[in-house]
ZANU-748497 format. One record per atom (N, C-alpha, C): x, y, z; residue in one letter. Coordinates in steps of 0.001 Angstrom, whole numbers, plus 500000, padded with zeros to 6 digits. Example, Ala and Ser with C-alpha at 12.3 -4.5 7.8 and 13.67 -1.06 7.14 Angstrom:
BEGIN
513190494310507800A512300495500507800A513200496700507800A512850497750507080S513670498940507140S512900500030507870S
This chain:
BEGIN
500739498813500089M500032499994500046M500916501270499944M501768501337500947L502714502517500998L503612502494499806L503942501358499203V504820501466498020V504060501955496784V502797501514496683A501885502083495496A501727503703495682A501600504044496934A501341505632497095A502660506294496827A503815505598497147F505236506296496921F505364506217495387F504972505414494631V505075505297493218V504318506386492613V503024506440492944R502114507522492454R502741508908492631R503283509108493917M503946510396494223M505020510565493457M505878509637493122I506978509832492157I506541510118490786I505426509505490359G504855509801489039G504610511271488924G503798511736489963R503485513099489809R504623514016489874R505642513767490839L506877514493490754L507577514494489407L507630513405488742G508147513294487441G507575514272486492G506125514347486588F505448515220485710F505904516648485899F505984516916487313L506185518309487538L507630518697487109L508577517728487272V509937518093486837V510021518119485325V509209517340484612M509219517396483202M508633518773482716M507588519245483430A506903520508483070A507935521672483411A508593521552484464S509578522567484913S510734522488483837S511219521486483347L512205521350482337L511951522089481030L510543521734480634T510065522358479503T510021523915479634T509649524366480716L509545525865480872L510953526420480861L511947525660481531L513226526248481679L513847526271480314L513614525366479374S514180525293478032S513813526567477316S512860527263477734A512219528359477182A512723529650477775A514162529617478236C514714530892478851C514875531920477886C514834531623476523G514787532709475618G513745533640475621G512629533152476270V511362533992476212V511187534315477664V512280534575478611A512028534896479896A511417536189480043A510666536447481117P510025537627481382P511001538775481333P510753539922480847G511711541063480827G511960541668479386G512883542475479321M513434543042478006M514825542664477687M515136542318476510R516417541945476049R516589542544474699R517774542538474292M518304543014473023M518739541858472110M518325541813471032N518539540717469983N519945540977469372N520811539963469245E522167540194468822E522333540274467387E521180539851466639N521255539890465213N520720541198464606N521514542047464009P521088543292463563P519998543294462393P519887542153461938S518800541945460869S517460541790461298S517407541443462511L516221541197463205L515654542379464101L514437542304464519P513995543449465482P514792543300466767P515344544406467157I516298544376468155I515709544638469620I514294544812469758V513777545133471030V512580544290471071V512495543208471880E511318542391471914E510754542343473304E509359542438473405A508819542114474566A508851540767475005A509111540414476146G509539538938476554G508484538035475978G508815537195474980G508032536179474524G507174536793473514G507113537983473055G506207538579472018G506510538172470631G505594538498469850E505863538321468416E506857539243467821E507554538865466663A508600539826466084A507928541036465533A506656540774465178S505888542000464358S505564542979465404S505625542742466690D505295543746467774D506458544401468180D507947544022467674A509014544675467973A509285545884467117A510238546710467532L510655547855466644L511951547492465921L511806547466464695A512940547061463781A513936548254463473A515034548288464316V516078549330464091V517343548805464068V518114549061463068P519540548654463017P520339549008464108P521378548112464370I522287548455465487I523664548886465028I524261549856465489S525669550425465100S526582550132466090S527607549632465706D528704549263466679D529379550605467039D529708550809468185I530545552022468632I532009551709468499I532625552431467626N534071552283467173N534614553932467013N535830553846466668L536405555276466476L535916555848465232L535619555177464275A534960555824463074A533730556403463432A532825555661464162L531542556228464432L531628557480465254L532566557443466244I532788558692467229I533284559857466532I534132559717465465Q534696560816464709Q533709561289463751Q532689560473463199E531530560903462378E530580561762463219E530382561353464462M529427562098465316M529960563351465760M531177563428465967R531948564687466341R531712565772465162R531966565315464003K531840566227462849K530433566755462737K529481565771462834E528011566171462780E527796567204463883E528186566984465057A527899567998466207A528483569231465900A529830569266465335A530452570585465034A529648571414463948A529062570754462993A528449571429461889A527223571888462448A526490571190463481R525241571562464036R525488572692464858R526465572778465640R526832573954466598R527026575266465656R527819575174464505A528085576215463765A526883576774463057A525858575986462664A524540576273462204A523757576991463115A523669576517464413D522823577063465415D523396578422465961D524546578644466001G525090579911466564G525264581024465693G525439580726464263S525882581737463389S524962582864463389S523463582647463356P522621583837463246P522747584862464521P523404584435465469L523316585251466829L524464586207466759L525448586032465918F526709586836466116F526413588093465448F526647589264466052S526436590562465470S527339591633466095S527489592742465384T528186593827466046T527356594821466730T527787595087468042P526971596039468930P526731597300468123P525529597922468301E525123599257467687E524818600161468777E525057601487468585P524677602468469685P523377602467470044P523073602805471257Y521770602741471699Y520865603884471201Y519824603542470707T518763604603470252T517658604661471228T517030605736471359L515969606105472226L514601605402471786L513987604893472826G512586604141472544G511537604656473461G510212604288473139V509159604512473991V509432604014475366V508976605097476245G509153604662477705G510498605189478562G511507605469477614D512776606084478150D512589607386478801D513238607624479715V513058608898480542V514366609764480349V514251610886479912L515258611858479404L515449612927480521L516740613280480921N517089614432481633N517809615605480670N516959616631480539I517465617662479517I517783618903480345I519011619416480064T519470620617480702T519883621715479735T519343622802479886V519657624007479034V520507625000479962V521765625055479892W522648625839480706W522315627323480623W522419627912481814D522170629412482036D520641629685481980D519811628664482030H518382628759481897H517655627927482948H517977628266484319P517384627285485299P515924627222485324P515239628225484677E513728628118484607E513165626894483812E513936626401482969L513493625265482087L513645623974482954L514396623909483952A514482622697484723A513349622249485373A512381623255485584A511019623125486335A510090622139485528A510523622129484108A509559621434483249A509686619862483537A510749619470483817Q510904618111484032Q510640617527485533Q510210618412486360G509804618028487610G510979618088488632G510606618025489871A511663618046490976A512682616916490983A513936617305490981Q515019616224490844Q515141615400492110Q514807616022493188S514954615278494482S513712614435494788S512686614228493964Q511456613676494202Q511864612125494299Q511530611514495370P511844610137495480P510916609189494881P511420608120494486Q510667607007493653Q509935606187494804Q508606606132494634V507860605171495674V508044603897495368V508088603356494128R508261602012493777R509384601991492736R510105600798492607P511235600739491587P510691600973490227P509400600595489864A508986600768488615A508597602232488135A508501603041489125D508128604365489012D509300605095488208D508820605975487181A509838606757486468A510409607839487191A511593608075487033P512236609205487742P511812610594487079P512258611599487797A511966613001487161A512537613134485835A511889613575484865G512424613850483523G511375613865482477G511764613774481216F510756613753480063F510671612361479544F509540611786479582V509149610460479218V508803610495477858V509473609698476903I509020609438475489I507742608671475623I506654609421474851D505323608915474936D505268607766473885D504082607261473880Q503687606126472975Q503780606331471483Q503787607588471156T503993607923469731T505585608078469308T506356608033470436G507780608390470288G508217609721470269G507346610716470920D507683612103470922D507962612616472399D508519613857472466I508499614416473696I508245615890473497I507789616511474476S507444618043474417S508459618894475471S508972619801474806F509942620650475628F509577622210475446F509538622978476498P509265624440476382P510014625074475355P509328625850474608Y509951626729473454Y510240625928472238Y510396624484472454A510717623673471220A509609622992470683A508580622844471524G507341622108470925G507618620558471015G506825619944470133T506864618507470116T507841618086469075T508797617202469454L509810616631468567L510016615149468681L510343614640467614R510626613132467541R511863612844468329R511692611620469278A512823611199469995A513156609790469680A512094608991469536A512311607551469402A513006607101468098A514113606311468212G514986605907467001G516020606765466948G516174607866467681L517433608714467733L518456608468468713L519717608797468461R520691608704469518R520592609939470461R521190610060471501T521028611266472400T521693612384471836T522774612190470976D523432613347470401D522602613805469224D521869612955468515E521109613551467555E519919614174468037E519207613803469237L518296614549469754L518733615880470356L519869615877470871Q520467617033471464Q520598618178470426Q521184617844469176A521428618757468234A520068619274467772A519077618361467591D517646618851467039D517044619887468068D517139619498469373L516621620356470358L517305621836470391L518702621844470199A519393623001470135A518976623848468997A518907623303467834R518388624039466673R516973624742466869R516111623980467544R514869624533467880R514862625747469014R515579625549469939L515787626560471041L516467627795470439L517280627691469438A518108628811468854A517152629860468345A515919629528468026R514810630372467555R514329631448468717R514729630946469936V514202631910471082V515431632227471875V516454631362472128F517644631760472946F518884631745471993F519693632730472311Q521022632839471756Q522031631931472033Q522525631199471086N523328630001471217N523165629135472424N522035628509472450P521721627613473635P522743626375473751P523032626039474986Q523954625002475332Q522891623951475921Q522865622748475296V521962621726475604V522509620542475983V522157619818477166T522808618429477378T521623617666477512T521678616406476897V520643615403476973V521300614075477368V520709613461478621R521188612218478933R519892611341479315R520109610047479367I518941609142479598I519012608940481182I517922609305481858A517795609016483253A517352607628483610A516535607072482823S516223605636483038S515973604981481759S516392603714481578F516279602818480344F515031602049480578F514182602309479775R512694601560480031R512271601051478751R512753601392477621A512146600997476175A512506599501475844A513728599128476158R514167597722475677R514601596961476883R514265595578476743K514520594675477815K514767593300477284K515408592516477961V515537591093477871V515203590287478903V514892588949478888Y514334588226479974Y515327586864480195Y515833586905481354V516767585675481816V516084584815482762V515942583685482435D515184582672483347D516108581340483477D515598580649484452G516249579392484682G517364579368485686G518357578734485595E519451578405486570E520377579584486566E519914580863486913V520714581943487320V520263582420488791V521179583176489412H520866583518490754H519745584599490888H519601585518490004T518591586376490038T517889586575488674T516932585637488285P516317585607487073P515276586759487003P514926587113485784G514010588216485789G514231589123484519G513719590277484501V513911591267483377V515237592026483588V515894592135482439Q517161593016482491Q517011593972481477Q516991595277481859P516848596354480780P518142596633480019P518008596864478732I519191597176477776I519491598560477913I520749598819478255N521083600348478443N522126600573477246N522959601643477554D523909602080476465D525075601100476438D525231600235477407I526233599151477333I525623598011476539I526191597574475490P525592596428474729P525294595167475613P524098594725475372M523693593616476090M524175592281475428M525479591773475745T525808590595475217T525402589453476023T525724588138475621L525363587048476381L525964587091477670L527334587357477744Y528035587482479041Y527405588611479842Y527070589777479434E526402590758480134E525214590459480651E524315589753479975A523047589274480548A523155588244481767A524139587411481519I524363586332482581I524896587066483758I525841588022483599T526479588718484796T525451589502485604T524571590086484794R523536590968485459R522562590092486242R522410588908485856A521437587833486460A522162587211487574A523427587596487949G523928586988489187G524874585778488714G524972585409487549G525755584318487265G525062583005487295G525776581848486819F525109580567486879F525077580049488286F523936579244488514T523850578441489743T524637577136489552T524989576288490507P525685575117490355P524960574058489492P523525574112489454A522768573180488656A522672573581487216A523231574575486894A523054575133485438A523735574325484330A523122574032483268D523858573416482144D524255574425481116D525464574898481148Q525906575904480308Q525973575602478905Q525809574238478511S526040573928477069S524728573890476333S523734574165476912R522222574016476236R521433575115476618R521917576345476721M521182577554476917M520322577762475683M518972578122475949L518055578353474836L517817579884474672L518000580347473654L517749581791473296L516566581881472313L515455582531472739T514243582650471855T514329584159471350T514242584198469982R514114585555469431R513043585451468232R512031586250468399K511027586350467435K510442584902467034K510262584077468018H509378582775467964H510451581834467256H511807582143467188V512803581115466685V513662580777467890V513904579519468166R514724579137469307R516189578704468846R517201579072469461Y518646578894469200Y519149578201470494Y520039577215470212Q520771576624471304Q522166577070471507Q522507577567472557V523854578046472789V524693577119473551V525843576788473105D526762575808473828D527961576708474179D528070577202475406L529048578284475854L530460577526476056L530442576227476585P531778575606476583P532523575229475437P531581574776474380K532113574398473031K532560575648472218K531835576742472437M532332578043471816M533714578432472272M533831578385473524L535233578564474170L536308577671473555L535858576421473522D536971575471473097D537231575621471648D536362576177470869H536603576394469422H537078577862469050H537369578636470199G537858580026469948G536830580950469472G535576580717469773L534561581738469365L534263582596470576L534109583770470334D533886584738471316D532410584877471750D531982584473472921P530505584645473200P530022586151473360P530987587064473659S530638588326473685S530077588814472336S530361588162471172R529834588595469970R528220588320469766R527797587550470605I526398587394470703I525649588385471505I524983589322470658V524364590535471148V522931590226471345V522267590445472468L520870590229472747L520091591553472285L518913591170471837K518027592409471411K516842592452472174K516038593514471914D514794593701472643D513855592516472435D513391592044473597G512520591013473554G513044589449473692G514355589347473627D514999588072473676D514709587331475076D514568586143474951L514340585349476101L515460584256476342L516341584488477258L517470583518477519L517011582586478604L517134581224478356R516663580284479519R517899579408479641R518385579417480803V519530578367481311V518881577201481942V518799576149481164V518221574896481772V518925574188482786V518399573433483726P519096572805484739P519738571478484048P520594570975484720R521367569768484223R520455568467484367R519737568422485407D518864567276485422D517704567078484439D517432568270483801E516581568251482694E517144567552481499E518412567574481420N519147566838480180N519758565695480694N519142564878481550G519833563678482097G519587562389481140G520303561312481443V520402560120480738V519790559005481572V519071557977481185F518416557066481904F519269555755481768F519944555430482869V520687554091482885V519881553113483652V519652551966482834M518890550814483369M519415549477482926M518673548455483332G519278547060483042G520022546557484153G521022545745483960E521750545110484847E522871546095485500E522281547032486104I523284548134486691I523058548096488358I523951548492488892T524191548461490436T523077549346490979T522961550600490381R521856551487490871R521177552137489611R520259551582489162P519394552199488050P519144553575488416P519456554590487509M519241556016487926M519151556851486523M519009558215486961T519120559142485817T520478559867485918T521383559679485092A522753560378485102A522536561694484630A523085562710485216V523073564045484816V524411564547484322V524508565357483420P525781565989482805P526493566717483570P527831567105483345Q528550568133484071Q528044569523483719Q528492570560484327S528054571955484155S528405572246482672S529459571632482106T529788571882480672T528836571259479756T528006570316480138G526953569650479362G527562568370478922G528759567935479282K529452566815478608K528951565528479580K528664564505479004L528386563208479770L528669562007478757L529645561263479043T530096560160478166T529425558889478830T529509557921478035L528981556477478388L529684556062479645L530917556236479737S531680555752481035S531214556546482128S530812558013482012D530450558664483105D529167558243483517D528230558069482604A526771557557483056A526925556324483800A527822555205483367L527842554002483968L528577554149485494L529463555091485549S530025555495486746S529134555919487781S528347556934487439Q527295557472488266Q526366556531488781Q526031555443487947A525033554391488365A525831553197489025A527063553382489349G527772552421490235G528309551278489370G528435551452487927S528947550464487181S527969549244486935S528212548307486210V527398547194485824V527394546198487055V526345545449487159N526291544392488167N527135543067487739N528127542859488511A529108541759488229A528422540452488208A527364540303488927M526724539011489159M525794538712488055M525065539587487334T523936539400486485T524179540090485083T525165541026484817A525411541794483729A526132541101482766A525726541155481484D526533540673480280D527308541908479651D528563542105480067A529152543247479767A529385543378478217A529314542347477464S529502542513476007S528151543033475328S527134543248476091Q525754543646475499Q525391544946476158Q526245545943475939M525850547265476370M525217548157475202M524141548769475362Y523440549539474233Y523091550967474790Y523058551891473743V522582553200473971V521401553347472820V520252553676473454I519024553852472655I518777555343472562I518671555856471490R518550557286471179R517459557596470258R516380558424470636G515232558711469766G514487559833470496G514009560746469606D513310562003470322D511795561840469958D511279560859469352G509922560568469260G509424561150467769G510265561914467066E510010562409465755E510797561684464610E511916561458464973R512884560612464014R512921559105464381R513537558429463477T513592556960463745T514743556765464795T514374556027465828P515386555784466950P516687555020466378P517790555283467050K519045554809466812K519508553961467869K520202552992467714V520806552091468733V522247551812468558V523083551998469528Y524437551881469424Y524888550607470446Y525761549825470015H526157548697470706H527754548801471099H527947548477472330L529399548488472727L529606547104473459L530714546337473020D531186545283473715D532137545614474838D531583545643476008G532367546227477280G532970545018477877G533087543821477404S533703542693478101S535227542878478247S535896543687477393S537256544040477537S537518545314478183S538420545552479070P538733546965479656P539113547950478714P539617547605477623V540024548381476502V538920549227475762V537711548554475948S536566549087475271S536013550287476184S536463550479477419M536193551623478110M536798552857477542M537729552811476639V538324553919476093V537246554378475027V536713553550474359L535673554124473493L534476554668474272L534089553974475383A533110554464476249A533197555807476782A534472556135477033N535022557443477562N534861558532476486N534734558131475280Q534847559121474172Q533400559197473504Q532561558324473799F531204558253473184F530348559226473971F529898560293473446E529228561365474223E527594561023474092E527019561108475226L525534560923475235L524875562173474977L523531561986474740Q522627563237474541Q521512563224475452Q520867564233475746P519619564229476712P518716563074476333P518101562605477342K517092561463477128K517483560266476552K518808560057476378D519353558729475859D519119557642476966D518848556502476440V518676555240477433V519908554557477233V520690554101478396V521777553225478356V521197551832479093V521280550804478273Y520749549641478720Y521919548610478616Y522010547828479920V522925546701479929V522177545475480060V522314544520479097D521622543236479120D522110542173480251D521295541215480432S521584540317481368S522116539084480751S522902538097481621T523435537030481114T522206535907480932T522456534796480130S521622533747480130S521393533066481392S522511532907482192L522390532284483463L521520533073484425L521583534471484298A520711535412485231A519219535040484851A518931535076483528R517580534883483262R517048533488483615R517939532423483479F517643531077484009F517279531117485486F518134531851486223S518019531923487622S516565532621488123S516297533701487317R514929534305487546R513797533539487190R513869532682486118V512766531859485854V512641530714486875V513796530295487322L513998529166488250L513222529694489731L513666530867490101S513024531509491253S511492531606491205S510956531809489982Q509449531818489980Q508872530464489802Q509710529496489445L509079528038489393L509164527364490765L510166527590491357L510426526868492639L509178526886493559L508596528067493776P507515527984494639P506367527010494146P506149527004492808L505208526065492409L505531524490492460L506746524288492317I507362522956492547I507024522488494118I507428523440494931N507325523240496284N505866522853496634N505011523813496087A503691523582496460A502939522318495935A503513521823494837G503057520552494194G503444519432495132G504780519452495524L505359518412496524L504651518382497773L504293519566498394T503637519622499525T502129519051499471T501680519395498303G500200518944498039G500235517287497927G501323516846497311A501223515391497212A501579514715498465A502368515179499327V502711514646500405V501486514567501436V500905515733501490V499595515876502361V498484514877501880V498348514910500495A497304514045499957A497588512510500418A498777512101500565K499137510683500903K499436510678502368K
């Protein structure tokens, strides 16, 4: 009786073992994501899914030729992005809202026309005492009448005013200076210490000048991907690369209405996942540089127990163009030289595949509870 029960239990165990071996033989369809090593096939497959559900993208090996080609493309792109911004500073011309301080020497009675000079400003936005250029671009001055001011330099307005006053006064001596610059402004936003509106004055508002007036960069600033928006057109400014290539950032002169945004570094991070010690979002340096080896280092390098170092991938895609996938065989320490030269871009995905043994171990860990439950049930039943 006991022998027959033992034989039946062994038979059931044999069935469970055979079923387990059948499932283990399908480790190639283990749960999770993996990369196909054959470039002619779909490279990303959902675990066990049909090939038609995969995204067919060719794989490019990371080598010196690829890195040199990418550097040439990046240099051409930087030259195309920055060239429209370079210009020569021009003299400041008066505009609507500017406040002028006009003095006619030896005629103190005319000073009363522009208000009390000692009048305090209640709010920072209040205009100081003086002649404000109205919405039509004109000012009114005693004995001179209404005259055009917008679009003129101070010396041009001074000469025009002197000619008009010469009809009433003999050889009038006139001085025109700007008491408050309110006609033109730029906006500086993002990772600077004092973001906000910066008025343009008689000192040309260059890129350096705007950042300096805003208090300089914060430690979280990405200086390589500043965004300058001008008349609904956005330009990317890479300050460190410009300095490396001998380009003078002071040649970038900001104009009225420009918006300069200094983006944070974590906004341009790279996602590191797969068989990594600490899956995370790696952030670039303040210069914007982030190589494949930098990203792996921030994530604690690959997992020595489960990672297949020969299967490192960089997936790049912005949602509008066809994604690109780059492969690096990191099994040799020499390959890290290539990883240290391969520069990543924002929102790249670095994926390190797992070994076959690691997938086998994970499937086995899921099957063992089922096998144990079957054995326990068989023993209890007998």
